[in-house]
N, C-alpha and C positions, 0 to 999 in steps of 0.2 A: 897681774889680771890674765884671765883665761882669754884665748883668742876668740872663743865664742862670744863672750862678753863685749870685747871690743868691736866685733863684727856687729852684734845686734845694736850697739850705741851708734856705730857708724851708719848703719842702715836706718835707723829711726831718725838720725839727724839729716840724712839725705832726703828722706821722704818729707820731713818737716821744712827743709829749705825749699823743695819744689812746691809744696802746698802753700807755703807762705809767700813765695814769689809770684804763684798764680793768683792768690788772694790780692796781693798788692797790685798786680797788673790788672786784673778784671774788676776789682772791688774798690776802685777809686772813689773816695767821698769827697765831696766839695764843702761839706759843712764843717770839717775838721774835727768830727767826733771820733774819728778812728785813726790816731796818729801813728800807732804801730804798724799798720798795713797801708799807709797812704802812698807808698812807693814800693816797687818790687824790691828794692834793696833792703828797706826796713822790714818789709814782709818776710824776707828770706832770713834775715837776722833773727826776728821773732820766731819764725818757724824752727830754726836751728836750736833755739833755746828750748822751745817746747818739745822738740824731738829728742834732746839731750835729757830733759827731765822725764819723759815718757820712757826712754830707754833705760834710764837708771831706776826707775820705779819697779822693774821686774827683778826677781832674784834668781 
């Protein structure tokens, strides 16, 4: 893989982790309707996966 591709994927995952952790921290739901972002840790994992998919979607 090219270094630019690895950098792009890493940057997208980092932004996804930060956004997911913030969503998990500030967007706590008591109804149980949002299990992926119920805690900052789960939000960060979900954000990393979304960032990876976003980073891989570019050519």
